[in-house]
N, C-alpha and C positions, 0 to 999 in steps of 0.2 A: 352450795359448796361450804364445807366446814371451815372454821377459822381457828387459829391457834395463836397463843402468845409467843411473840418472837424473842427468843433468848431471854436475857435479863431485863427486858423492857416492858412497858405497858402497851406496846403496839399489838393489836389483834389483826392478823393478816390471813388471807385465804391460803389454802394448801398449794395453790398454783400462783406463781408470779408471772405477769405478762411482760415479755420482752418486746422492745420497740425499736430495735436497732436498724430496721429497714425503712422506717417511716421517713419519707422524704427522698428515698432513692427507688428501691424496688416497689415500695408501697406508697401510693399517692395519698394526699390528705383525706380525700373522700373515703377511701377504703380504710385508712388508719382510724378515722373517727368511727367508722362502722365496726371495726374490730374492738375499739375501746367500749363501744356500746354493748356489743355481744359479750365481751368479758364481764362487764358490769352486770348484765342481765343474768349471767351464769354464776354470779356471786364472787367474782374476783375483784378484790379491792387493793391489790398490790401491783405497782408498776415499776419497771426498771428501765432507766435511760442512762445517757452519758453525754457530757458536753461535746464529745467528738463525733457523736452519731449524726447522720446515718453512715452506715458502712457499705461496702461493696460498690464503689470504693470509699475509703476515708479521704476526704479532701478538706483543705483549709476553707475553701469557698462554701462548703455545705455544712461545716461543723456548727452545731447548735440547732439545725433545722428540725431534728426530731423533738427536742424539748419544746420548740416553738409550736409544733403541731399539737403536742400534748397540751400545751398552755392554752391554745385556742379552744380545745375540747373542754378543758377544765372551766374556762371562762363561760362557755355556752351551757354546760351541763350543771355546773356547781355541785359535783358529787359529794355526798357525805362520807365520812370515815375512810377517805382515800389515803393510802400510804404510798408515797413516792420515794423511790431510791434513784439517785443519779450519781455520777462519778466525775471527778476531776481527772483530766488526761495525764498520763504518766510521761516521763522524760522520753524524748526522741520521737514524738509524734508529729506528723505534718499538720495535724489539726490545730496546733497552737503556734503562735509566733516564735520563731527561732528554736522550735522544738524544745521549749523550755522545760526543765525539771519542775517537780512539785516543790513549792516553797510556801511559807506562810503568806507572803504577799500575793503570790499567784492564786493560792487557795482562797483568800478573801475576795480577790477580783473575780475568780471563777464562780464562787458562790453567789455573788451579787448578780452576775450575768445569768446564771441558771435560774435564780429566783425570778428575774424579769421575764425570761423566756417561758418558764413554766406557769407564770402568773399565779404564784402562791406566795404566802408570807413566810413560810418555813419549809425547808426540805427535811423530810423525816429521817432519811438515811443517806449520809454523804460519804461516798466510797472513794478510796484512792485506786485508780484504775489498774495500776501496776507500780511496784516499788521503783524508786529512783536507782537503786543499786543494781537493777537487772532482775531477770526472772528466768526460770526454766520452762515457763509456760509458752504457749504459741509455737510449739514444735521446736523449742530451743534446748530441750533436755540433752540432746546428743552432744552438744558442744558446751554445755553449761560449765562455767569455771568461776566459782566463788572466791578463788584465792586472791583476787585483786581487791576485794572489798575491804573497807576500813571500818572496824567495829566502832571506834570512838566517833567518827564522823556520822556513821549510820544512826547511832543512838542519839547523838545531838540533833540530827534531823528529825527523828521520831519525836523527841521532846518538843521541838519547835512546832511540829504539826499538831500534836496533842494540845499544846498551849493555845494555838490558834483555834483549834476546835472548841476548846473551853470558852474562849471569847465569843465565838459564833453562837454557841449554845446559850450563853448568858444573854446575848443580844436577841435571842429568839429566831435566829436565821437557819439553824439546823437543830435537829433533835439528837442525832446520834452520828458518830463517826464509825466507819467500817472499812474493810479491806477487800481487795480483789487481786487475783493472781499472786498470792503470797505463799510463803513457805512455812513449815512448822516452826523454824527458828524465828522467822519474822513475826508470826502471830504471837508466839510466846513472849517475845521481847516487847512488843506493843502492850500486851496485857500486863507484863511485869512493871513497866514504866507507869502505867495507869494506876496500878495498885500501890506502888511504893511512893509515888509522887502526887497522889490525889488528883489525877488527870482523867479525862473521859475514857471510859472503857470501850474497846472495840465491840460492836454489837454482832456483826455478821461477817462471814467470809464468802466472797463470790469467786469460785474457781470453776474451770471446766470439769465436767463429770458426766460420764455416760458409760454404757456397756463397753464402749471401745476405748475410753480414756479414764483410767482408774488410778492415777497418781495419788489421789486423795485418800485412798483406802488404808494407808499405813500410818505414818507419823501424824499427818494432818488430822486424820479421823480421830486418833487418840486425843490429840490436843483439843479438838472441837467438842468431843464428848465430855472430857473432864472439866473443860472451862465453860461449857454451856454456850458455845458459839455456833449457831446454826449455819449450815452450808446452803448458799444460794447456788444451785447447780446450773451453770449455763451450758448451752449446746447439749442438752440431754439426748438429742437425736443425732449427735455428731455431725452437725451441719447438713443434715438430711440423709446421710448415709444409711441410717437405721430405718428409714422409711422404705428402702428398697428401690427408690426411683433411679439410683445410679447403678444398680446391679447390672453386670455385664459391661461395666465401664462406659456407659452411655452418658451423654450430656444433654438433658432436655432443654429445649429453648426456654429462655427467660428464667431459668433456674439459677441458684447461687453459683453452681459450677460453671455456668455459661459466662460468669463474670470472673471467676477464680477457678481455673481448670484443675488445680490440685487441692482445692478447698483448704487453703492455708496450710498446706503440707500434710493433709490427712490422707491423700491418695498415695498409698505405698504398695509394695509388692504383695503384702499379705492381707490388706484391708478387705478386699472383696470376698476372700475366703471366709474371713471372720463374719462379715455381714451375712453371707449365705447361711452360716451356722446359726446366727440369731434369728434370721427369717424362718429357718427350718424349725427352730424351737417354738416360735410363735404359731406356726402352722400345726405342729404336732399337738399343741394344747388348745387349739381353737381360739387363739388370741390375735387381735390386730397387732402387728409388730410395732406400730407407733405407740399404741396404748401400753403395750408391754414394756417398751423401753422407758417411757416416762414414769409409769407407776412403779417400776423396779427401783428407781432412785429413792422412792419414798419408803422402801422396805429396809433401808440400810441401817447399820448400828448407830451412826451419827445422824442427828436430826437434819434432814435434807428437804429443801423446797425446790422443785424444778422450776426453772424459768422457761416458759413455753413462748415461742415466737413463730409468726407465720408471715409470709409475704403477701397473702391475700386472705380474705374473710372465709373463703371455702376451706382453706387449710386449717384456719382457726376453728371452724365448726367441727372438723374431724378431730382435732386435738381435744376440744372440750367434751366430745362425746365419750372419751375414754376415762373421764373422771370417775373414780370408784372401781375401776377394774381391779380384780383381786389377783394377786400373784401368789399362787399356791406354793407349798414347800417343794413339790416336785419340779416346778418351773425354776425356782431358785437353784435347785440342785443341778439342773441341766445347764443353766447359765454359768454356774460355778465351774462345772467340768469344762465347758468351752473356754472360759477365761483362763483356766489353768493350762489348757492345751495351746491357746493362742493369745498370750498376754502381750501388752505393749505393741499393738499393731501399727500405731503411728505416734 
């Protein structure tokens, strides 16, 4: 698998990033380590985790288990040129005591805890899982109301976090600060503070992005292109919808939907019609729908790296087999027509 320079850093990462959010819940440690070995053998050197993982469900009792599983793999394999991204949990999560918001103190404590669990000396990319001020992500767009935000308080918080990031970078505990589930205004403001106050620059943005979820395509895509901030696209298969396994509104045993019947709000009145359309496009052009959905993210105007994740090694083998799939112009045109006919399905 080819590698590319990540944004304005010296990090060289694989074209795919391996997501690990089910390690410790749906994926046991034996299979998690098998997946990590498979990904490594396929040329993937880029992992994404978070202090609140595993998910499905997120629990205070299990938070950190995913990082610990990765850490034991790192300790036993000692892989070279590995790039690890992890996240500090945002405000309101049951995964942290008192559902605490992100602050400099919590960021320092969380960094130290992640370093211990991951068994590394330095975290390559340290991401804010979601902003304290709230977000329209996670199916919250329909009731999103930014009118209660306080600009002065928000910018003061950003300055506090970037200052803490600078300290952690100086101490050799993280290499880069990054964002997740952010807005165009948020990204631009973080970048402006970094530039004007000589603070660390945001390296990447991790937001949901797939054939079914395309909020990123407008203002955020413009900001990322012009500022050279790559998108780490999570849920490129829309929580499994684009595989076709839920077609006909079925719920396979041991699937993600068996644990979350609406897939985090993704099951809507129009979603299966849209899924059928994308499956039909894949069939028409002789493509595997999984491979089409993932490789499509890499054809976009803004630099995009898909985060692939699997609950078992068999699924991961299928995902890896699609690396290098070519999405021809006529496939893109068919996808664009369907998106125009059925946008914003969840």
